[in-house]
PyMOL Python script that loads the backbone (N, CA, C, O; Angstrom):
from pymol import cmd

cmd.read_pdbstr("""\
ATOM      1  N   MET A   1      17.704   4.751 -15.950  1.00  0.00           N
ATOM      2  CA  MET A   1      17.254   3.410 -16.518  1.00  0.00           C
ATOM      3  C   MET A   1      17.430   3.632 -18.274  1.00  0.00           C
ATOM      4  O   MET A   1      17.327   4.543 -19.095  1.00  0.00           O
ATOM      5  N   GLN A   2      17.731   2.290 -18.237  1.00  0.00           N
ATOM      6  CA  GLN A   2      18.023   2.373 -19.990  1.00  0.00           C
ATOM      7  C   GLN A   2      16.598   1.942 -20.695  1.00  0.00           C
ATOM      8  O   GLN A   2      15.837   1.246 -20.022  1.00  0.00           O
ATOM      9  N   ALA A   3      16.241   2.300 -21.921  1.00  0.00           N
ATOM     10  CA  ALA A   3      14.862   2.173 -22.609  1.00  0.00           C
ATOM     11  C   ALA A   3      14.736   0.960 -23.100  1.00  0.00           C
ATOM     12  O   ALA A   3      13.702   0.731 -23.728  1.00  0.00           O
ATOM     13  N   ARG A   4      15.893  -0.285 -22.924  1.00  0.00           N
ATOM     14  CA  ARG A   4      15.780  -1.694 -23.179  1.00  0.00           C
ATOM     15  C   ARG A   4      16.904  -2.207 -22.454  1.00  0.00           C
ATOM     16  O   ARG A   4      17.995  -2.557 -22.903  1.00  0.00           O
ATOM     17  N   PRO A   5      16.498  -2.206 -21.294  1.00  0.00           N
ATOM     18  CA  PRO A   5      17.787  -2.840 -20.306  1.00  0.00           C
ATOM     19  C   PRO A   5      18.016  -4.034 -20.603  1.00  0.00           C
ATOM     20  O   PRO A   5      17.074  -4.826 -20.605  1.00  0.00           O
ATOM     21  N   GLN A   6      19.480  -4.513 -20.968  1.00  0.00           N
ATOM     22  CA  GLN A   6      20.184  -5.372 -20.789  1.00  0.00           C
ATOM     23  C   GLN A   6      20.207  -6.559 -19.652  1.00  0.00           C
ATOM     24  O   GLN A   6      20.768  -6.287 -18.590  1.00  0.00           O
ATOM     25  N   LEU A   7      19.874  -7.307 -19.749  1.00  0.00           N
ATOM     26  CA  LEU A   7      19.828  -8.442 -18.224  1.00  0.00           C
ATOM     27  C   LEU A   7      20.863  -8.625 -18.020  1.00  0.00           C
ATOM     28  O   LEU A   7      21.641  -8.908 -18.931  1.00  0.00           O
ATOM     29  N   GLY A   8      21.288  -8.519 -16.600  1.00  0.00           N
ATOM     30  CA  GLY A   8      22.936  -8.814 -16.300  1.00  0.00           C
ATOM     31  C   GLY A   8      23.752  -8.053 -16.261  1.00  0.00           C
ATOM     32  O   GLY A   8      24.879  -8.458 -15.974  1.00  0.00           O
ATOM     33  N   ARG A   9      23.578  -6.872 -16.484  1.00  0.00           N
ATOM     34  CA  ARG A   9      24.134  -5.774 -16.508  1.00  0.00           C
ATOM     35  C   ARG A   9      24.525  -4.390 -15.473  1.00  0.00           C
ATOM     36  O   ARG A   9      23.692  -3.494 -15.340  1.00  0.00           O
ATOM     37  N   LYS A  10      25.544  -4.343 -14.941  1.00  0.00           N
ATOM     38  CA  LYS A  10      25.331  -3.768 -13.652  1.00  0.00           C
ATOM     39  C   LYS A  10      25.271  -1.772 -13.780  1.00  0.00           C
ATOM     40  O   LYS A  10      26.163  -1.342 -14.511  1.00  0.00           O
ATOM     41  N   PHE A  11      24.744  -1.146 -13.426  1.00  0.00           N
ATOM     42  CA  PHE A  11      24.856   0.655 -13.827  1.00  0.00           C
ATOM     43  C   PHE A  11      24.770   1.246 -12.293  1.00  0.00           C
ATOM     44  O   PHE A  11      24.357   0.575 -11.347  1.00  0.00           O
ATOM     45  N   ARG A  12      25.173   2.453 -12.206  1.00  0.00           N
ATOM     46  CA  ARG A  12      24.991   3.242 -11.433  1.00  0.00           C
ATOM     47  C   ARG A  12      23.808   4.263 -11.353  1.00  0.00           C
ATOM     48  O   ARG A  12      23.562   5.164 -12.155  1.00  0.00           O
ATOM     49  N   GLN A  13      23.022   3.876 -10.034  1.00  0.00           N
ATOM     50  CA  GLN A  13      21.422   4.340 -10.264  1.00  0.00           C
ATOM     51  C   GLN A  13      21.782   5.558  -9.637  1.00  0.00           C
ATOM     52  O   GLN A  13      21.265   6.553 -10.146  1.00  0.00           O
ATOM     53  N   GLU A  14      22.667   5.781  -8.493  1.00  0.00           N
ATOM     54  CA  GLU A  14      22.700   7.198  -7.793  1.00  0.00           C
ATOM     55  C   GLU A  14      24.593   7.023  -7.402  1.00  0.00           C
ATOM     56  O   GLU A  14      25.023   6.103  -6.706  1.00  0.00           O
ATOM     57  N   TRP A  15      25.532   8.169  -8.056  1.00  0.00           N
ATOM     58  CA  TRP A  15      26.780   8.309  -7.069  1.00  0.00           C
ATOM     59  C   TRP A  15      27.426   9.729  -6.502  1.00  0.00           C
ATOM     60  O   TRP A  15      27.908  10.723  -7.045  1.00  0.00           O
ATOM     61  N   TYR A  16      27.285   9.481  -5.679  1.00  0.00           N
ATOM     62  CA  TYR A  16      28.452  10.388  -4.626  1.00  0.00           C
ATOM     63  C   TYR A  16      29.110  10.313  -3.958  1.00  0.00           C
ATOM     64  O   TYR A  16      28.787  10.546  -2.793  1.00  0.00           O
ATOM     65  N   GLN A  17      30.205  10.009  -4.226  1.00  0.00           N
ATOM     66  CA  GLN A  17      31.393   8.957  -3.240  1.00  0.00           C
ATOM     67  C   GLN A  17      31.096   9.542  -1.735  1.00  0.00           C
ATOM     68  O   GLN A  17      31.045  10.686  -1.285  1.00  0.00           O
ATOM     69  N   GLY A  18      30.932   8.298  -1.188  1.00  0.00           N
ATOM     70  CA  GLY A  18      30.529   8.457   0.465  1.00  0.00           C
ATOM     71  C   GLY A  18      29.327   8.965   0.725  1.00  0.00           C
ATOM     72  O   GLY A  18      28.984   8.974   1.907  1.00  0.00           O
ATOM     73  N   GLN A  19      28.570   9.408  -0.112  1.00  0.00           N
ATOM     74  CA  GLN A  19      26.951   9.383   0.536  1.00  0.00           C
ATOM     75  C   GLN A  19      25.988   8.674  -0.223  1.00  0.00           C
ATOM     76  O   GLN A  19      25.146   8.122   0.485  1.00  0.00           O
ATOM     77  N   ALA A  20      25.811   8.475  -1.763  1.00  0.00           N
ATOM     78  CA  ALA A  20      25.316   7.473  -2.364  1.00  0.00           C
ATOM     79  C   ALA A  20      26.024   6.908  -3.495  1.00  0.00           C
ATOM     80  O   ALA A  20      26.525   7.563  -4.409  1.00  0.00           O
ATOM     81  N   GLU A  21      26.035   5.414  -3.351  1.00  0.00           N
ATOM     82  CA  GLU A  21      27.002   4.607  -3.982  1.00  0.00           C
ATOM     83  C   GLU A  21      26.035   3.642  -4.376  1.00  0.00           C
ATOM     84  O   GLU A  21      26.242   2.517  -3.922  1.00  0.00           O
ATOM     85  N   ASP A  22      24.734   3.822  -5.317  1.00  0.00           N
ATOM     86  CA  ASP A  22      23.595   2.645  -5.534  1.00  0.00           C
ATOM     87  C   ASP A  22      24.328   2.311  -7.041  1.00  0.00           C
ATOM     88  O   ASP A  22      24.904   3.060  -7.830  1.00  0.00           O
ATOM     89  N   VAL A  23      24.016   0.708  -7.083  1.00  0.00           N
ATOM     90  CA  VAL A  23      23.982   0.363  -8.102  1.00  0.00           C
ATOM     91  C   VAL A  23      22.760  -0.955  -8.408  1.00  0.00           C
ATOM     92  O   VAL A  23      22.151  -1.712  -7.651  1.00  0.00           O
ATOM     93  N   TYR A  24      22.779  -0.785  -9.780  1.00  0.00           N
ATOM     94  CA  TYR A  24      21.579  -2.061  -9.848  1.00  0.00           C
ATOM     95  C   TYR A  24      21.594  -2.793 -11.120  1.00  0.00           C
ATOM     96  O   TYR A  24      21.854  -2.188 -12.160  1.00  0.00           O
ATOM     97  N   GLU A  25      21.324  -4.114 -11.118  1.00  0.00           N
ATOM     98  CA  GLU A  25      21.506  -5.110 -11.843  1.00  0.00           C
ATOM     99  C   GLU A  25      20.356  -5.557 -12.420  1.00  0.00           C
ATOM    100  O   GLU A  25      19.756  -6.452 -11.826  1.00  0.00           O
ATOM    101  N   ALA A  26      19.775  -5.007 -13.760  1.00  0.00           N
ATOM    102  CA  ALA A  26      18.383  -5.874 -14.171  1.00  0.00           C
ATOM    103  C   ALA A  26      18.440  -7.282 -14.735  1.00  0.00           C
ATOM    104  O   ALA A  26      18.936  -7.869 -15.697  1.00  0.00           O
ATOM    105  N   LEU A  27      17.563  -7.582 -13.487  1.00  0.00           N
ATOM    106  CA  LEU A  27      17.368  -9.366 -13.413  1.00  0.00           C
ATOM    107  C   LEU A  27      16.315 -10.048 -14.218  1.00  0.00           C
ATOM    108  O   LEU A  27      16.299 -11.277 -14.286  1.00  0.00           O
ATOM    109  N   SER A  28      15.366  -9.251 -14.880  1.00  0.00           N
ATOM    110  CA  SER A  28      14.072  -9.644 -15.746  1.00  0.00           C
ATOM    111  C   SER A  28      13.333  -8.333 -16.208  1.00  0.00           C
ATOM    112  O   SER A  28      13.441  -7.204 -15.730  1.00  0.00           O
ATOM    113  N   THR A  29      12.426  -8.836 -17.430  1.00  0.00           N
ATOM    114  CA  THR A  29      11.919  -7.782 -18.130  1.00  0.00           C
ATOM    115  C   THR A  29      10.167  -8.485 -18.275  1.00  0.00           C
ATOM    116  O   THR A  29       9.380  -7.919 -19.032  1.00  0.00           O
ATOM    117  N   SER A  30       9.881  -9.292 -17.755  1.00  0.00           N
ATOM    118  CA  SER A  30       9.049 -10.184 -17.790  1.00  0.00           C
ATOM    119  C   SER A  30       8.199 -10.576 -16.577  1.00  0.00           C
ATOM    120  O   SER A  30       7.264 -11.374 -16.522  1.00  0.00           O
ATOM    121  N   ALA A  31       8.835  -9.707 -15.474  1.00  0.00           N
ATOM    122  CA  ALA A  31       7.929  -9.962 -14.019  1.00  0.00           C
ATOM    123  C   ALA A  31       6.435  -9.563 -14.041  1.00  0.00           C
ATOM    124  O   ALA A  31       6.034  -8.587 -14.674  1.00  0.00           O
ATOM    125  N   THR A  32       5.648 -10.360 -13.327  1.00  0.00           N
ATOM    126  CA  THR A  32       4.554  -9.554 -12.541  1.00  0.00           C
ATOM    127  C   THR A  32       4.505  -9.002 -11.431  1.00  0.00           C
ATOM    128  O   THR A  32       5.093  -9.583 -10.519  1.00  0.00           O
ATOM    129  N   ARG A  33       3.967  -8.016 -11.196  1.00  0.00           N
ATOM    130  CA  ARG A  33       3.902  -7.385  -9.648  1.00  0.00           C
ATOM    131  C   ARG A  33       2.341  -7.033  -9.497  1.00  0.00           C
ATOM    132  O   ARG A  33       1.714  -6.441 -10.375  1.00  0.00           O
ATOM    133  N   SER A  34       1.771  -7.476  -8.247  1.00  0.00           N
ATOM    134  CA  SER A  34       0.836  -6.665  -7.592  1.00  0.00           C
ATOM    135  C   SER A  34       1.429  -5.963  -6.403  1.00  0.00           C
ATOM    136  O   SER A  34       2.275  -6.356  -5.600  1.00  0.00           O
ATOM    137  N   VAL A  35       0.680  -4.662  -6.503  1.00  0.00           N
ATOM    138  CA  VAL A  35       0.805  -3.636  -5.486  1.00  0.00           C
ATOM    139  C   VAL A  35      -0.714  -2.798  -5.232  1.00  0.00           C
ATOM    140  O   VAL A  35      -1.627  -3.033  -6.024  1.00  0.00           O
ATOM    141  N   PRO A  36      -0.893  -1.988  -4.295  1.00  0.00           N
ATOM    142  CA  PRO A  36      -2.220  -1.834  -4.114  1.00  0.00           C
ATOM    143  C   PRO A  36      -3.120  -1.115  -5.039  1.00  0.00           C
ATOM    144  O   PRO A  36      -4.334  -0.965  -4.904  1.00  0.00           O
ATOM    145  N   TYR A  37      -2.170  -0.580  -6.246  1.00  0.00           N
ATOM    146  CA  TYR A  37      -2.637   0.500  -6.960  1.00  0.00           C
ATOM    147  C   TYR A  37      -3.131  -0.806  -8.110  1.00  0.00           C
ATOM    148  O   TYR A  37      -4.183  -0.821  -8.748  1.00  0.00           O
ATOM    149  N   GLY A  38      -2.240  -1.654  -8.134  1.00  0.00           N
ATOM    150  CA  GLY A  38      -2.760  -2.342  -9.380  1.00  0.00           C
ATOM    151  C   GLY A  38      -2.018  -3.680  -9.611  1.00  0.00           C
ATOM    152  O   GLY A  38      -1.062  -3.782  -8.842  1.00  0.00           O
ATOM    153  N   THR A  39      -2.169  -4.708 -10.420  1.00  0.00           N
ATOM    154  CA  THR A  39      -1.102  -5.777 -11.009  1.00  0.00           C
ATOM    155  C   THR A  39      -1.039  -5.161 -12.498  1.00  0.00           C
ATOM    156  O   THR A  39      -1.904  -4.804 -13.297  1.00  0.00           O
ATOM    157  N   PHE A  40       0.784  -5.205 -12.519  1.00  0.00           N
ATOM    158  CA  PHE A  40       1.475  -5.371 -13.570  1.00  0.00           C
ATOM    159  C   PHE A  40       2.044  -6.372 -14.279  1.00  0.00           C
ATOM    160  O   PHE A  40       2.228  -7.433 -13.682  1.00  0.00           O
ATOM    161  N   THR A  41       2.379  -6.279 -15.460  1.00  0.00           N
ATOM    162  CA  THR A  41       3.282  -7.336 -16.154  1.00  0.00           C
ATOM    163  C   THR A  41       4.033  -6.843 -16.950  1.00  0.00           C
ATOM    164  O   THR A  41       3.793  -5.675 -17.256  1.00  0.00           O
ATOM    165  N   ASN A  42       5.159  -7.490 -17.556  1.00  0.00           N
ATOM    166  CA  ASN A  42       6.254  -7.392 -17.892  1.00  0.00           C
ATOM    167  C   ASN A  42       6.651  -6.174 -17.211  1.00  0.00           C
ATOM    168  O   ASN A  42       6.766  -5.174 -17.920  1.00  0.00           O
ATOM    169  N   VAL A  43       6.836  -6.093 -16.220  1.00  0.00           N
ATOM    170  CA  VAL A  43       7.741  -5.184 -15.080  1.00  0.00           C
ATOM    171  C   VAL A  43       9.243  -5.779 -14.997  1.00  0.00           C
ATOM    172  O   VAL A  43       9.575  -6.932 -14.722  1.00  0.00           O
ATOM    173  N   LEU A  44      10.105  -4.599 -15.331  1.00  0.00           N
ATOM    174  CA  LEU A  44      11.563  -4.589 -15.258  1.00  0.00           C
ATOM    175  C   LEU A  44      11.805  -5.001 -13.593  1.00  0.00           C
ATOM    176  O   LEU A  44      11.035  -4.388 -12.855  1.00  0.00           O
ATOM    177  N   ARG A  45      12.632  -5.824 -12.979  1.00  0.00           N
ATOM    178  CA  ARG A  45      13.166  -6.428 -12.074  1.00  0.00           C
ATOM    179  C   ARG A  45      14.379  -6.373 -12.119  1.00  0.00           C
ATOM    180  O   ARG A  45      15.096  -6.941 -12.943  1.00  0.00           O
ATOM    181  N   THR A  46      14.947  -5.193 -10.611  1.00  0.00           N
ATOM    182  CA  THR A  46      16.161  -4.966 -10.067  1.00  0.00           C
ATOM    183  C   THR A  46      16.695  -5.555  -9.177  1.00  0.00           C
ATOM    184  O   THR A  46      16.032  -6.173  -8.343  1.00  0.00           O
ATOM    185  N   ARG A  47      17.919  -5.504  -9.151  1.00  0.00           N
ATOM    186  CA  ARG A  47      18.801  -5.954  -7.424  1.00  0.00           C
ATOM    187  C   ARG A  47      19.151  -4.568  -7.574  1.00  0.00           C
ATOM    188  O   ARG A  47      19.144  -4.143  -8.730  1.00  0.00           O
ATOM    189  N   GLU A  48      19.463  -3.755  -6.628  1.00  0.00           N
ATOM    190  CA  GLU A  48      20.182  -2.721  -6.220  1.00  0.00           C
ATOM    191  C   GLU A  48      20.962  -3.412  -4.832  1.00  0.00           C
ATOM    192  O   GLU A  48      20.498  -4.142  -3.957  1.00  0.00           O
ATOM    193  N   THR A  49      22.521  -2.786  -5.052  1.00  0.00           N
ATOM    194  CA  THR A  49      22.906  -2.973  -3.552  1.00  0.00           C
ATOM    195  C   THR A  49      23.708  -1.269  -3.764  1.00  0.00           C
ATOM    196  O   THR A  49      23.607  -0.459  -4.686  1.00  0.00           O
ATOM    197  N   ASN A  50      24.450  -1.226  -2.539  1.00  0.00           N
ATOM    198  CA  ASN A  50      24.693   0.177  -2.498  1.00  0.00           C
ATOM    199  C   ASN A  50      26.470  -0.423  -1.565  1.00  0.00           C
ATOM    200  O   ASN A  50      26.308  -1.187  -0.614  1.00  0.00           O
ATOM    201  N   ALA A  51      27.729  -0.084  -1.872  1.00  0.00           N
ATOM    202  CA  ALA A  51      28.873  -0.130  -0.980  1.00  0.00           C
ATOM    203  C   ALA A  51      28.563   0.342   0.097  1.00  0.00           C
ATOM    204  O   ALA A  51      29.009  -0.430   0.946  1.00  0.00           O
ATOM    205  N   LEU A  52      28.035   1.198   0.588  1.00  0.00           N
ATOM    206  CA  LEU A  52      27.755   1.996   2.132  1.00  0.00           C
ATOM    207  C   LEU A  52      27.207   1.567   2.759  1.00  0.00           C
ATOM    208  O   LEU A  52      27.094   1.996   3.907  1.00  0.00           O
ATOM    209  N   GLU A  53      26.406   0.187   2.193  1.00  0.00           N
ATOM    210  CA  GLU A  53      25.400  -0.488   2.899  1.00  0.00           C
ATOM    211  C   GLU A  53      25.884  -2.030   2.555  1.00  0.00           C
ATOM    212  O   GLU A  53      25.095  -2.692   1.881  1.00  0.00           O
ATOM    213  N   PRO A  54      27.081  -2.633   2.955  1.00  0.00           N
ATOM    214  CA  PRO A  54      27.460  -4.324   2.043  1.00  0.00           C
ATOM    215  C   PRO A  54      26.742  -5.222   2.368  1.00  0.00           C
ATOM    216  O   PRO A  54      26.906  -6.159   1.587  1.00  0.00           O
ATOM    217  N   GLY A  55      25.854  -5.489   3.293  1.00  0.00           N
ATOM    218  CA  GLY A  55      24.956  -6.425   3.775  1.00  0.00           C
ATOM    219  C   GLY A  55      23.631  -6.003   3.196  1.00  0.00           C
ATOM    220  O   GLY A  55      22.740  -6.726   3.642  1.00  0.00           O
ATOM    221  N   VAL A  56      23.255  -5.230   2.489  1.00  0.00           N
ATOM    222  CA  VAL A  56      21.639  -4.674   1.804  1.00  0.00           C
ATOM    223  C   VAL A  56      21.498  -5.154   0.442  1.00  0.00           C
ATOM    224  O   VAL A  56      22.327  -4.814  -0.403  1.00  0.00           O
ATOM    225  N   ARG A  57      20.784  -5.712   0.229  1.00  0.00           N
ATOM    226  CA  ARG A  57      20.309  -5.980  -1.182  1.00  0.00           C
ATOM    227  C   ARG A  57      18.557  -5.498  -1.263  1.00  0.00           C
ATOM    228  O   ARG A  57      17.826  -5.443  -0.274  1.00  0.00           O
ATOM    229  N   ASP A  58      18.190  -5.224  -2.494  1.00  0.00           N
ATOM    230  CA  ASP A  58      17.014  -4.394  -2.764  1.00  0.00           C
ATOM    231  C   ASP A  58      16.669  -5.178  -3.950  1.00  0.00           C
ATOM    232  O   ASP A  58      17.552  -5.631  -4.678  1.00  0.00           O
ATOM    233  N   ASN A  59      15.124  -5.402  -4.230  1.00  0.00           N
ATOM    234  CA  ASN A  59      14.924  -5.585  -5.513  1.00  0.00           C
ATOM    235  C   ASN A  59      13.636  -4.460  -5.536  1.00  0.00           C
ATOM    236  O   ASN A  59      12.697  -4.214  -4.778  1.00  0.00           O
ATOM    237  N   LYS A  60      14.049  -4.007  -6.629  1.00  0.00           N
ATOM    238  CA  LYS A  60      12.534  -2.925  -7.424  1.00  0.00           C
ATOM    239  C   LYS A  60      12.240  -3.563  -8.487  1.00  0.00           C
ATOM    240  O   LYS A  60      12.734  -4.478  -9.145  1.00  0.00           O
ATOM    241  N   TYR A  61      10.899  -2.583  -8.551  1.00  0.00           N
ATOM    242  CA  TYR A  61      10.123  -3.518  -9.699  1.00  0.00           C
ATOM    243  C   TYR A  61       9.838  -2.283 -10.308  1.00  0.00           C
ATOM    244  O   TYR A  61       9.721  -1.361  -9.501  1.00  0.00           O
ATOM    245  N   TYR A  62       9.688  -1.984 -11.522  1.00  0.00           N
ATOM    246  CA  TYR A  62       9.146  -0.919 -12.562  1.00  0.00           C
ATOM    247  C   TYR A  62       8.424  -1.062 -13.979  1.00  0.00           C
ATOM    248  O   TYR A  62       8.764  -1.614 -15.026  1.00  0.00           O
ATOM    249  N   ALA A  63       7.339  -0.373 -13.609  1.00  0.00           N
ATOM    250  CA  ALA A  63       6.046  -0.669 -14.528  1.00  0.00           C
ATOM    251  C   ALA A  63       6.834   0.624 -16.032  1.00  0.00           C
ATOM    252  O   ALA A  63       7.410   1.703 -15.892  1.00  0.00           O
ATOM    253  N   ARG A  64       6.526  -0.066 -17.154  1.00  0.00           N
ATOM    254  CA  ARG A  64       6.628   0.989 -18.195  1.00  0.00           C
ATOM    255  C   ARG A  64       5.502   2.134 -18.102  1.00  0.00           C
ATOM    256  O   ARG A  64       4.352   1.847 -17.771  1.00  0.00           O
ATOM    257  N   GLY A  65       5.883   3.410 -18.404  1.00  0.00           N
ATOM    258  CA  GLY A  65       4.847   4.163 -18.344  1.00  0.00           C
ATOM    259  C   GLY A  65       4.500   4.712 -16.909  1.00  0.00           C
ATOM    260  O   GLY A  65       3.716   5.660 -16.868  1.00  0.00           O
ATOM    261  N   ILE A  66       4.992   4.226 -15.757  1.00  0.00           N
ATOM    262  CA  ILE A  66       4.481   4.227 -14.406  1.00  0.00           C
ATOM    263  C   ILE A  66       5.712   4.778 -13.920  1.00  0.00           C
ATOM    264  O   ILE A  66       5.636   5.973 -13.636  1.00  0.00           O
ATOM    265  N   GLY A  67       7.046   4.123 -13.714  1.00  0.00           N
ATOM    266  CA  GLY A  67       7.991   4.205 -12.904  1.00  0.00           C
ATOM    267  C   GLY A  67       8.150   2.953 -12.081  1.00  0.00           C
ATOM    268  O   GLY A  67       8.098   1.794 -12.491  1.00  0.00           O
ATOM    269  N   SER A  68       8.357   3.391 -10.816  1.00  0.00           N
ATOM    270  CA  SER A  68       8.294   2.298  -9.585  1.00  0.00           C
ATOM    271  C   SER A  68       7.565   2.114  -8.925  1.00  0.00           C
ATOM    272  O   SER A  68       7.173   3.073  -8.260  1.00  0.00           O
ATOM    273  N   ILE A  69       6.979   0.851  -8.721  1.00  0.00           N
ATOM    274  CA  ILE A  69       5.921   0.461  -8.497  1.00  0.00           C
ATOM    275  C   ILE A  69       5.925  -0.656  -6.799  1.00  0.00           C
ATOM    276  O   ILE A  69       4.945  -1.103  -6.203  1.00  0.00           O
ATOM    277  N   ASN A  70       7.333  -0.792  -6.470  1.00  0.00           N
ATOM    278  CA  ASN A  70       7.417  -1.667  -5.465  1.00  0.00           C
ATOM    279  C   ASN A  70       8.876  -1.913  -5.260  1.00  0.00           C
ATOM    280  O   ASN A  70       9.598  -2.432  -6.111  1.00  0.00           O
ATOM    281  N   GLU A  71       9.324  -1.455  -3.914  1.00  0.00           N
ATOM    282  CA  GLU A  71      10.773  -1.424  -3.751  1.00  0.00           C
ATOM    283  C   GLU A  71      10.769  -2.612  -2.249  1.00  0.00           C
ATOM    284  O   GLU A  71       9.991  -2.399  -1.320  1.00  0.00           O
ATOM    285  N   LEU A  72      11.470  -3.478  -2.236  1.00  0.00           N
ATOM    286  CA  LEU A  72      11.583  -4.305  -1.465  1.00  0.00           C
ATOM    287  C   LEU A  72      13.120  -5.275  -0.740  1.00  0.00           C
ATOM    288  O   LEU A  72      13.950  -5.916  -1.385  1.00  0.00           O
ATOM    289  N   THR A  73      13.063  -5.086   0.577  1.00  0.00           N
ATOM    290  CA  THR A  73      14.793  -5.141   0.958  1.00  0.00           C
ATOM    291  C   THR A  73      14.731  -6.676   1.072  1.00  0.00           C
ATOM    292  O   THR A  73      13.789  -7.209   1.659  1.00  0.00           O
ATOM    293  N   VAL A  74      15.661  -7.341   0.554  1.00  0.00           N
ATOM    294  CA  VAL A  74      15.304  -8.621   0.404  1.00  0.00           C
ATOM    295  C   VAL A  74      16.537  -9.291   1.102  1.00  0.00           C
ATOM    296  O   VAL A  74      16.600 -10.520   1.074  1.00  0.00           O
ATOM    297  N   HIS A  75      17.558  -8.545   1.750  1.00  0.00           N
ATOM    298  CA  HIS A  75      18.757  -9.297   2.788  1.00  0.00           C
ATOM    299  C   HIS A  75      19.219  -7.911   3.729  1.00  0.00           C
ATOM    300  O   HIS A  75      19.173  -6.855   3.098  1.00  0.00           O
ATOM    301  N   GLY A  76      19.478  -7.855   4.579  1.00  0.00           N
ATOM    302  CA  GLY A  76      19.523  -6.959   5.860  1.00  0.00           C
ATOM    303  C   GLY A  76      19.246  -5.921   5.912  1.00  0.00           C
ATOM    304  O   GLY A  76      19.918  -4.896   6.021  1.00  0.00           O
ATOM    305  N   GLY A  77      17.410  -6.245   5.781  1.00  0.00           N
ATOM    306  CA  GLY A  77      16.591  -5.116   6.419  1.00  0.00           C
ATOM    307  C   GLY A  77      15.189  -5.459   5.883  1.00  0.00           C
ATOM    308  O   GLY A  77      14.826  -6.470   5.284  1.00  0.00           O
ATOM    309  N   ASN A  78      14.257  -4.001   6.369  1.00  0.00           N
ATOM    310  CA  ASN A  78      12.690  -5.168   5.888  1.00  0.00           C
ATOM    311  C   ASN A  78      12.123  -3.909   5.076  1.00  0.00           C
ATOM    312  O   ASN A  78      10.932  -4.134   4.857  1.00  0.00           O
ATOM    313  N   GLU A  79      12.431  -2.920   4.649  1.00  0.00           N
ATOM    314  CA  GLU A  79      11.709  -2.244   4.339  1.00  0.00           C
ATOM    315  C   GLU A  79      11.404  -2.538   2.771  1.00  0.00           C
ATOM    316  O   GLU A  79      12.072  -3.125   1.919  1.00  0.00           O
ATOM    317  N   ARG A  80       9.685  -1.678   2.704  1.00  0.00           N
ATOM    318  CA  ARG A  80       9.045  -2.470   1.746  1.00  0.00           C
ATOM    319  C   ARG A  80       8.420  -0.924   1.249  1.00  0.00           C
ATOM    320  O   ARG A  80       8.073  -0.117   2.111  1.00  0.00           O
ATOM    321  N   LEU A  81       8.323  -0.631  -0.087  1.00  0.00           N
ATOM    322  CA  LEU A  81       7.081   0.532  -0.628  1.00  0.00           C
ATOM    323  C   LEU A  81       6.257  -0.090  -1.693  1.00  0.00           C
ATOM    324  O   LEU A  81       6.671  -0.580  -2.744  1.00  0.00           O
ATOM    325  N   ASP A  82       5.184  -0.011  -1.327  1.00  0.00           N
ATOM    326  CA  ASP A  82       4.263  -0.101  -2.931  1.00  0.00           C
ATOM    327  C   ASP A  82       3.796   1.472  -3.301  1.00  0.00           C
ATOM    328  O   ASP A  82       3.917   2.493  -2.624  1.00  0.00           O
ATOM    329  N   LEU A  83       3.294   1.300  -4.458  1.00  0.00           N
ATOM    330  CA  LEU A  83       2.447   2.313  -5.237  1.00  0.00           C
ATOM    331  C   LEU A  83       1.092   1.815  -4.707  1.00  0.00           C
ATOM    332  O   LEU A  83       0.656   0.664  -4.675  1.00  0.00           O
ATOM    333  N   VAL A  84       0.496   3.048  -4.270  1.00  0.00           N
ATOM    334  CA  VAL A  84      -0.869   3.135  -3.523  1.00  0.00           C
ATOM    335  C   VAL A  84      -1.562   4.056  -4.622  1.00  0.00           C
ATOM    336  O   VAL A  84      -2.514   3.593  -5.249  1.00  0.00           O
ATOM    337  N   ASP A  85      -1.232   4.997  -4.803  1.00  0.00           N
ATOM    338  CA  ASP A  85      -2.397   5.846  -5.806  1.00  0.00           C
ATOM    339  C   ASP A  85      -0.940   6.562  -6.961  1.00  0.00           C
ATOM    340  O   ASP A  85       0.275   6.372  -6.901  1.00  0.00           O
ATOM    341  N   ILE A  86      -1.756   7.373  -7.886  1.00  0.00           N
ATOM    342  CA  ILE A  86      -1.069   8.047  -8.668  1.00  0.00           C
ATOM    343  C   ILE A  86      -1.760   9.591  -8.758  1.00  0.00           C
ATOM    344  O   ILE A  86      -2.960   9.517  -9.021  1.00  0.00           O
ATOM    345  N   LEU A  87      -1.388  10.615  -8.637  1.00  0.00           N
ATOM    346  CA  LEU A  87      -2.036  11.968  -8.657  1.00  0.00           C
ATOM    347  C   LEU A  87      -1.684  12.772  -9.564  1.00  0.00           C
ATOM    348  O   LEU A  87      -0.589  13.326  -9.666  1.00  0.00           O
ATOM    349  N   ARG A  88      -2.661  12.872 -10.302  1.00  0.00           N
ATOM    350  CA  ARG A  88      -2.334  13.689 -11.371  1.00  0.00           C
ATOM    351  C   ARG A  88      -3.041  15.214 -11.245  1.00  0.00           C
ATOM    352  O   ARG A  88      -2.847  16.059 -12.119  1.00  0.00           O
TER     353      ARG A  88
END
""", "prot")
cmd.dss("prot")
cmd.show_as("cartoon", "prot")
cmd.util.cbc("prot")
cmd.orient("prot")
């Protein structure tokens, strides 16, 4: 993940040909997202696609200093992951 994501640019998130071919595009750096752990502002929102699952699109949200707080399949599925706790 870039320190200062450039909106609209696409990057490989995972790459192992035939096994993991995830690509993400940074869509926003100013999203607000609420999950069971709390509400976050200035969140990075990305869209992830995978050549191995051409009909699936995920939106993922990342909070600075925390990491992934929410993942949501928006096309081609119904998966959802939410941050509920941070173990220290």
